[in-house]
RODO-2510 file (C-alpha; in nm, 4 decimals, decimal comma):
residues 407
     n   res          X          Y          Z
     1     x     0,1695     2,7540     0,4371
     2     x    -0,1190     2,8938     0,6654
     3     x    -0,0845     3,2229     0,8308
     4     x    -0,3084     3,1112     1,1284
     5     x    -0,2049     3,2833     1,4755
     6     x    -0,2247     2,9996     1,6973
     7     x    -0,3442     3,0143     2,0423
     8     x     0,0108     2,8900     2,1955
     9     x     0,1571     3,1868     1,9702
    10     x    -0,0724     3,4475     2,1358
    11     x    -0,0073     3,3115     2,4751
    12     x     0,3551     3,3305     2,4066
    13     x     0,3294     3,6726     2,2984
    14     x     0,1434     3,8028     2,5582
    15     x     0,3616     3,6425     2,7929
    16     x     0,5910     3,9412     2,7402
    17     x     0,3141     4,2011     2,7816
    18     x     0,4063     4,4803     2,9579
    19     x     0,2317     4,8031     2,7939
    20     x    -0,0192     4,8360     2,5280
    21     x     0,2537     4,8974     2,2727
    22     x     0,3234     4,5357     2,2782
    23     x    -0,0319     4,4938     2,1656
    24     x    -0,1418     4,7896     1,9590
    25     x     0,2024     4,9237     1,8973
    26     x     0,4002     4,9423     1,5184
    27     x     0,5340     4,5763     1,5888
    28     x     0,2422     4,4664     1,8276
    29     x     0,0466     4,1392     1,7640
    30     x    -0,2619     4,3388     1,6212
    31     x    -0,0707     4,4823     1,3253
    32     x     0,1055     4,1170     1,2643
    33     x    -0,2225     3,9593     1,2964
    34     x    -0,3635     4,1884     0,9998
    35     x    -0,0512     4,1435     0,7863
    36     x    -0,1345     3,7585     0,8080
    37     x    -0,5138     3,8265     0,7436
    38     x    -0,4117     4,0283     0,4331
    39     x    -0,1864     3,7770     0,2838
    40     x    -0,4384     3,4803     0,3634
    41     x    -0,7066     3,6952     0,1724
    42     x    -0,5098     3,7371    -0,1172
    43     x    -0,4051     3,3719    -0,1283
    44     x    -0,7754     3,2878    -0,1299
    45     x    -0,8266     3,5129    -0,4091
    46     x    -0,5594     3,3583    -0,6483
    47     x    -0,7368     3,0128    -0,5214
    48     x    -1,0630     3,1412    -0,6554
    49     x    -0,9155     3,2522    -0,9851
    50     x    -0,7283     2,9453    -1,0481
    51     x    -1,0059     2,7167    -0,9434
    52     x    -0,8139     2,4804    -0,7291
    53     x    -0,6534     2,5002    -0,3677
    54     x    -0,2896     2,4734    -0,3506
    55     x    -0,1191     2,1434    -0,3406
    56     x    -0,4213     1,9937    -0,5328
    57     x    -0,4315     1,9009    -0,8726
    58     x    -0,6009     2,0845    -1,1305
    59     x    -0,9422     1,9503    -1,1879
    60     x    -0,9813     1,9621    -1,5476
    61     x    -0,5980     1,8376    -1,6103
    62     x    -0,5228     2,1209    -1,7982
    63     x    -0,3276     2,3296    -1,5773
    64     x    -0,3231     2,6316    -1,7966
    65     x    -0,1885     2,8641    -1,4935
    66     x    -0,0454     2,7598    -1,1654
    67     x     0,0936     2,9617    -0,8813
    68     x     0,4334     3,1017    -0,9075
    69     x     0,5571     3,2001    -0,5477
    70     x     0,5169     3,5457    -0,4104
    71     x     0,6481     3,9105    -0,4286
    72     x     0,7038     4,1692    -0,1426
    73     x     0,4801     4,4793    -0,1495
    74     x     0,4647     4,7794     0,0921
    75     x     0,1308     4,9234     0,2037
    76     x    -0,0063     5,1541     0,4244
    77     x    -0,2763     5,0979     0,6613
    78     x    -0,4165     5,3048     0,9369
    79     x    -0,0987     5,5363     0,9116
    80     x     0,1173     5,2339     0,9400
    81     x     0,3520     5,0500     0,6784
    82     x     0,3101     4,6958     0,6362
    83     x     0,5063     4,4535     0,4101
    84     x     0,3149     4,1896     0,2623
    85     x     0,3725     3,8727     0,0488
    86     x     0,1544     3,8974    -0,2494
    87     x     0,1048     3,5668    -0,4333
    88     x     0,1947     3,5292    -0,8158
    89     x     0,0796     3,3267    -1,0914
    90     x     0,2748     3,2085    -1,3771
    91     x     0,0632     3,3818    -1,6743
    92     x     0,0533     3,7265    -1,4690
    93     x    -0,3355     3,6845    -1,4548
    94     x    -0,3963     3,7072    -1,0944
    95     x    -0,5868     4,0212    -1,0325
    96     x    -0,6052     4,1003    -0,6438
    97     x    -0,9514     4,2202    -0,5336
    98     x    -0,8815     4,3141    -0,1593
    99     x    -0,5455     4,5197    -0,2780
   100     x    -0,5410     4,6079    -0,6500
   101     x    -0,2502     4,6244    -0,8484
   102     x    -0,0401     4,9527    -0,7974
   103     x    -0,2423     5,0243    -0,5120
   104     x    -0,0279     5,1089    -0,1919
   105     x    -0,3109     5,1993     0,0608
   106     x    -0,5202     4,9300     0,2777
   107     x    -0,7824     5,0705     0,4771
   108     x    -1,0369     4,8377     0,3371
   109     x    -1,0399     4,5394     0,5443
   110     x    -1,1257     4,7587     0,8743
   111     x    -1,3903     4,9168     0,6852
   112     x    -1,5555     4,5797     0,5614
   113     x    -1,5296     4,4663     0,9421
   114     x    -1,7170     4,8175     1,0581
   115     x    -1,9398     4,8031     0,7783
   116     x    -2,0742     4,4517     0,8832
   117     x    -2,0741     4,5323     1,2430
   118     x    -2,2842     4,8329     1,1808
   119     x    -2,5777     4,6434     0,9933
   120     x    -2,5991     4,4516     1,2766
   121     x    -2,4087     4,1278     1,2290
   122     x    -2,2747     3,9494     1,5264
   123     x    -1,8900     3,8678     1,5759
   124     x    -1,9724     3,5160     1,4536
   125     x    -2,1592     3,6327     1,1554
   126     x    -1,8656     3,8859     1,0418
   127     x    -1,6251     3,5830     1,1056
   128     x    -1,8228     3,3622     0,9031
   129     x    -1,8919     3,6138     0,6187
   130     x    -1,5062     3,7208     0,5927
   131     x    -1,4182     3,3493     0,5992
   132     x    -1,6612     3,3123     0,2848
   133     x    -1,5829     3,6222     0,1094
   134     x    -1,1909     3,6078     0,1900
   135     x    -1,1215     3,2366     0,2967
   136     x    -0,9791     3,3846     0,6374
   137     x    -1,0490     3,2945     0,9858
   138     x    -1,0713     3,6492     1,1892
   139     x    -1,0160     3,6477     1,5367
   140     x    -1,2969     3,7651     1,7778
   141     x    -0,9950     4,0142     1,9343
   142     x    -0,9570     4,1731     1,5865
   143     x    -1,3159     4,2557     1,5457
   144     x    -1,3354     4,3762     1,8451
   145     x    -1,0420     4,6177     1,8327
   146     x    -1,1515     4,7360     1,4948
   147     x    -1,5071     4,8248     1,6030
   148     x    -1,3978     4,9701     1,9460
   149     x    -1,1761     5,2416     1,7581
   150     x    -1,5221     5,4027     1,7097
   151     x    -1,5729     5,4752     2,0727
   152     x    -1,3585     5,8144     2,0486
   153     x    -1,5064     5,9251     1,7424
   154     x    -1,8378     5,8350     1,9163
   155     x    -1,7645     6,0730     2,1933
   156     x    -1,6446     6,3563     1,9494
   157     x    -1,9793     6,3255     1,7846
   158     x    -2,1667     6,3148     2,1185
   159     x    -2,0033     6,6474     2,2366
   160     x    -2,0008     6,8502     1,8922
   161     x    -2,1332     7,2095     1,9132
   162     x    -2,5111     7,2359     1,7870
   163     x    -2,7068     7,4998     1,6026
   164     x    -2,8619     7,7679     1,8060
   165     x    -3,1842     7,6935     1,6807
   166     x    -3,3920     7,3799     1,5593
   167     x    -3,7374     7,4146     1,4381
   168     x    -3,8682     7,0672     1,5436
   169     x    -3,6820     6,7988     1,7450
   170     x    -3,8561     6,4544     1,8129
   171     x    -3,7563     6,2964     2,1440
   172     x    -3,8176     5,9054     2,2096
   173     x    -3,6269     5,6254     2,3717
   174     x    -3,5678     5,2861     2,2650
   175     x    -3,4944     4,9794     2,4763
   176     x    -3,2026     4,7070     2,4935
   177     x    -3,0756     4,4701     2,6886
   178     x    -2,7091     4,4542     2,8355
   179     x    -2,4850     4,2390     3,0504
   180     x    -2,3920     4,4519     3,3147
   181     x    -2,1576     4,3303     3,6504
   182     x    -2,2939     3,9919     3,5611
   183     x    -2,6463     4,0663     3,5608
   184     x    -2,8943     4,1071     3,2700
   185     x    -3,0295     4,4622     3,2765
   186     x    -3,2801     4,6922     3,0617
   187     x    -3,1283     5,0370     2,8941
   188     x    -3,3201     5,2990     2,7750
   189     x    -3,1365     5,4413     2,4833
   190     x    -3,2619     5,8215     2,4679
   191     x    -3,2878     5,9953     2,1009
   192     x    -3,3203     6,3403     1,9894
   193     x    -3,3823     6,3720     1,6235
   194     x    -3,4045     6,7160     1,5002
   195     x    -3,5064     6,9063     1,1747
   196     x    -3,2552     7,1830     1,1044
   197     x    -3,3525     7,5033     0,9279
   198     x    -3,2815     7,3514     0,5927
   199     x    -3,5212     7,0602     0,6753
   200     x    -3,2675     6,7988     0,7128
   201     x    -3,2622     6,5300     0,9771
   202     x    -3,0114     6,5474     1,2238
   203     x    -2,9549     6,3384     1,5591
   204     x    -2,8541     6,5429     1,8376
   205     x    -2,7315     6,2903     2,0337
   206     x    -2,7635     5,9333     2,2142
   207     x    -2,7973     5,8866     2,5867
   208     x    -2,8442     5,6107     2,8298
   209     x    -2,9894     5,5467     3,1387
   210     x    -3,1656     5,2243     3,3330
   211     x    -3,5376     5,3483     3,2507
   212     x    -3,7055     5,6310     3,0471
   213     x    -3,7854     5,8991     3,2873
   214     x    -3,8503     6,2692     3,3021
   215     x    -3,5635     6,3244     3,5259
   216     x    -3,3209     6,1757     3,2867
   217     x    -3,4748     6,3733     2,9955
   218     x    -3,4168     6,6951     3,1706
   219     x    -3,0513     6,5994     3,1955
   220     x    -3,0628     6,5574     2,7973
   221     x    -3,2263     6,8956     2,7589
   222     x    -2,9847     7,0564     2,9750
   223     x    -2,6692     6,8714     2,7754
   224     x    -2,8246     7,0189     2,4382
   225     x    -2,8253     7,3967     2,5832
   226     x    -2,4800     7,3559     2,7317
   227     x    -2,3703     7,2473     2,3654
   228     x    -2,4996     7,5703     2,1992
   229     x    -2,9043     7,5183     2,1643
   230     x    -3,0597     7,8291     2,2468
   231     x    -3,4272     7,7777     2,1462
   232     x    -3,6727     7,4834     2,0037
   233     x    -3,9453     7,5828     1,8398
   234     x    -4,1742     7,2612     1,8546
   235     x    -4,0991     6,9673     2,0657
   236     x    -4,2603     6,6418     1,9709
   237     x    -4,2731     6,4189     2,2764
   238     x    -4,4465     6,1019     2,4163
   239     x    -4,7044     6,1276     2,6972
   240     x    -4,4222     6,0202     2,9603
   241     x    -4,5153     6,2109     3,3140
   242     x    -4,3205     6,5358     3,3439
   243     x    -4,1511     6,5349     3,0063
   244     x    -4,3584     6,8443     2,9453
   245     x    -4,2311     7,0293     3,2544
   246     x    -3,8698     6,8958     3,1865
   247     x    -3,9170     7,0736     2,8472
   248     x    -4,0612     7,4191     3,0202
   249     x    -3,7709     7,4202     3,2511
   250     x    -3,4978     7,4315     2,9725
   251     x    -3,6693     7,5606     2,6995
   252     x    -3,9595     7,7784     2,8127
   253     x    -4,0466     7,9157     2,4793
   254     x    -4,1082     7,5603     2,3178
   255     x    -4,4317     7,4447     2,1987
   256     x    -4,4755     7,0934     2,3089
   257     x    -4,6722     6,8624     2,0788
   258     x    -4,7611     6,5491     2,2096
   259     x    -4,6814     6,2598     1,9632
   260     x    -5,0219     6,1481     1,8082
   261     x    -4,8550     5,8100     1,6929
   262     x    -4,7716     5,7424     2,0809
   263     x    -5,1012     5,8774     2,1908
   264     x    -5,3145     5,6209     1,9738
   265     x    -5,0515     5,3207     2,0716
   266     x    -5,1478     5,4275     2,4415
   267     x    -5,5077     5,4407     2,3948
   268     x    -5,5542     5,0856     2,2224
   269     x    -5,3944     4,9407     2,5086
   270     x    -5,7044     4,9344     2,6526
   271     x    -5,9177     4,8328     2,3680
   272     x    -5,9871     4,4613     2,2621
   273     x    -5,8225     4,3531     1,9661
   274     x    -6,1480     4,3063     1,7820
   275     x    -6,2443     4,6642     1,8311
   276     x    -5,9156     4,8282     1,7702
   277     x    -5,9523     4,8862     1,4282
   278     x    -6,3061     5,0819     1,5091
   279     x    -6,1298     5,2772     1,7932
   280     x    -5,8624     5,3824     1,5775
   281     x    -6,0759     5,5139     1,3074
   282     x    -6,2889     5,7155     1,5523
   283     x    -6,0013     5,8381     1,7114
   284     x    -5,8824     5,9566     1,3434
   285     x    -6,1581     6,1930     1,3530
   286     x    -6,0176     6,3769     1,6453
   287     x    -5,6485     6,4473     1,4869
   288     x    -5,7997     6,5114     1,1468
   289     x    -6,0236     6,7658     1,2543
   290     x    -5,9739     7,1287     1,0813
   291     x    -5,9828     7,3026     1,3673
   292     x    -5,9501     7,3016     1,7655
   293     x    -6,2886     7,3432     1,8192
   294     x    -6,3804     7,0711     1,5750
   295     x    -6,1556     6,8156     1,6969
   296     x    -6,3180     6,9089     2,0406
   297     x    -6,6315     6,8339     1,9320
   298     x    -6,5153     6,5057     1,7726
   299     x    -6,3450     6,4080     2,0900
   300     x    -6,6782     6,4745     2,2891
   301     x    -6,8558     6,2485     2,0420
   302     x    -6,5998     5,9929     2,0908
   303     x    -6,6427     5,9865     2,4881
   304     x    -7,0260     5,9900     2,4336
   305     x    -6,9967     5,6583     2,2271
   306     x    -6,7380     5,4642     2,3889
   307     x    -6,6864     5,5749     2,7466
   308     x    -6,9259     5,3097     2,8743
   309     x    -6,6885     5,0268     2,7296
   310     x    -6,3502     5,2295     2,7202
   311     x    -6,3537     5,5280     2,9535
   312     x    -5,9945     5,5240     2,9771
   313     x    -5,9097     5,5973     2,6278
   314     x    -6,1192     5,9596     2,6204
   315     x    -5,9378     6,0468     2,9513
   316     x    -5,6068     6,0178     2,7890
   317     x    -5,6908     6,2515     2,5455
   318     x    -5,8776     6,4929     2,7807
   319     x    -5,5815     6,4831     3,0148
   320     x    -5,3271     6,5859     2,7405
   321     x    -5,5167     6,8212     2,5668
   322     x    -5,3197     7,1137     2,6183
   323     x    -5,0320     6,9382     2,4190
   324     x    -5,2576     6,8073     2,1494
   325     x    -5,4087     7,1281     2,0184
   326     x    -5,0969     7,2887     1,9117
   327     x    -5,1269     7,0967     1,6125
   328     x    -5,4579     7,2609     1,4916
   329     x    -5,2709     7,6048     1,4650
   330     x    -5,1303     7,4931     1,1167
   331     x    -5,2502     7,3819     0,8070
   332     x    -5,3074     7,0182     0,7206
   333     x    -4,9514     6,9938     0,4889
   334     x    -4,7747     7,1723     0,7649
   335     x    -4,9302     6,9326     1,0406
   336     x    -4,7653     6,6344     0,8687
   337     x    -4,4456     6,7715     0,9342
   338     x    -4,5088     6,8416     1,2895
   339     x    -4,7230     6,5600     1,4238
   340     x    -4,5829     6,2487     1,1894
   341     x    -4,3495     6,0620     1,3729
   342     x    -4,2109     5,8628     1,0510
   343     x    -3,8404     6,0237     1,1070
   344     x    -3,8137     5,9117     1,4576
   345     x    -4,0388     5,5570     1,4124
   346     x    -3,8134     5,4997     1,1104
   347     x    -3,4985     5,5717     1,2791
   348     x    -3,6254     5,3352     1,6078
   349     x    -3,7163     5,0534     1,3433
   350     x    -3,3641     5,0410     1,1998
   351     x    -3,2294     5,0372     1,5321
   352     x    -3,4398     4,7791     1,6238
   353     x    -3,3684     4,5601     1,2958
   354     x    -3,0047     4,5895     1,3442
   355     x    -3,0144     4,4890     1,6795
   356     x    -3,2582     4,1674     1,6956
   357     x    -2,9280     3,9522     1,6230
   358     x    -2,8428     4,0678     1,9662
   359     x    -3,0904     3,9730     2,2268
   360     x    -2,8264     4,0827     2,4689
   361     x    -2,5062     4,3324     2,4553
   362     x    -2,2160     4,2374     2,6377
   363     x    -2,1748     4,6312     2,7816
   364     x    -2,3034     4,9636     2,7384
   365     x    -1,9840     5,0401     2,5013
   366     x    -2,1151     4,7599     2,2553
   367     x    -2,4497     4,8865     2,2291
   368     x    -2,3566     5,2553     2,1720
   369     x    -2,1058     5,1413     1,8930
   370     x    -2,3394     4,9372     1,7193
   371     x    -2,6302     5,2398     1,7478
   372     x    -2,3690     5,4998     1,6205
   373     x    -2,2498     5,2725     1,3435
   374     x    -2,5977     5,2200     1,2137
   375     x    -2,6771     5,5673     1,2561
   376     x    -2,3916     5,6798     1,0105
   377     x    -2,5372     5,4242     0,7646
   378     x    -2,8875     5,5511     0,8148
   379     x    -2,7933     5,9150     0,7643
   380     x    -2,6270     5,8777     0,4349
   381     x    -2,9857     5,8394     0,2956
   382     x    -3,0847     6,1920     0,4401
   383     x    -3,0151     6,4014     0,1565
   384     x    -3,3318     6,5685     0,0934
   385     x    -3,5331     6,8263     0,3284
   386     x    -3,8276     6,6720     0,4139
   387     x    -4,1511     6,6907     0,2615
   388     x    -4,3494     7,0156     0,2669
   389     x    -4,0620     7,1700     0,4422
   390     x    -4,0681     7,4884     0,2581
   391     x    -4,4193     7,5421     0,3345
   392     x    -4,3599     7,4801     0,6992
   393     x    -4,0455     7,6998     0,7068
   394     x    -4,2443     7,9943     0,5555
   395     x    -4,4867     7,9661     0,8308
   396     x    -4,2469     7,9362     1,1066
   397     x    -4,0586     8,2487     0,9845
   398     x    -4,3824     8,4348     1,0599
   399     x    -4,5110     8,3052     1,3584
   400     x    -4,1544     8,2657     1,5353
   401     x    -4,0450     8,5874     1,3701
   402     x    -3,8360     8,7043     1,6972
   403     x    -3,7001     8,3641     1,7582
   404     x    -3,5470     8,2893     1,4299
   405     x    -3,2024     8,3344     1,3716
   406     x    -3,0750     8,6245     1,1741
   407     x    -2,9527     8,5207     0,8533
***
């Protein structure tokens, strides 16, 4: 017997819909659907172990084992008790995978859906995967309901209290497309990735606006302040106009370091593809210089050589020079901690990877939901302090002695 919930049945159930309890309550359609899915999944497991479908003949004509009805079992799922029918085999060899023998809790199915969603799979991908794995057809409604539950968790995370001081914070934005009011529009997702006093990476929050702009970054910085951040020692940013002023408005003591990767990327926009490799190598002599003076001489030399063909490149570096030179206050091993954007670039790359299956998000909530769940997966790998952190912390403790929190 199949446990499909037909459209006609859903229409019939919704015809008496009066309040959310009818849909989401203890006896609502969602829990009934979950019960049916569990039973279908376990029936599929038994089929896989026996090697042939129900009502089919044993292909080997051996029939050493066969189905033998079912038994009732009460399990707890999401703080709710569900009575399910567990299939049996004659020889008692069936070993349930989804809900093992003697197991009375079932949180796994929702977790599987959330896990697949967090890795960038579309709803259709998830449906196909669960059908292949458990031989069940999962509705679009169930997947949306399960993944939507994370929105409340996201709100708590987004508003959590923060530390008083963060030694380094990288600010960046990533662009995605969503459907809004029937139209497709681009949204910038703002990210603040901090390095804590323990050298651990921590995303302080995610925000969204139509475009990336200094005015909205001012809003982001103000929110961080309101959530308990009193000081940022070093802020690593791209070359967005007005960004430095926004930081100085909220955190006036912060050193602003221009992101070298963004600077190089912006510089190479003005260079023909044949010359990009050479120009990139010549720029390296600037940011790899041992002192501020040596870096300035390297920049002047770069201008003398390349200004005739690419005058815009040196002008970018001259214009942002005050936010490039903080880098040279530190030895090479600490510079890598400050100017390398591996952390934020890696995070952005992960977000792009999981979202590339979705050229278009149906809503802003769906976009937030995917990025937040993905971030939970990504951050599980952040178990060790970043490289050379001990040396950097010693330097910061001396340089920013009056601003470091009292231990």
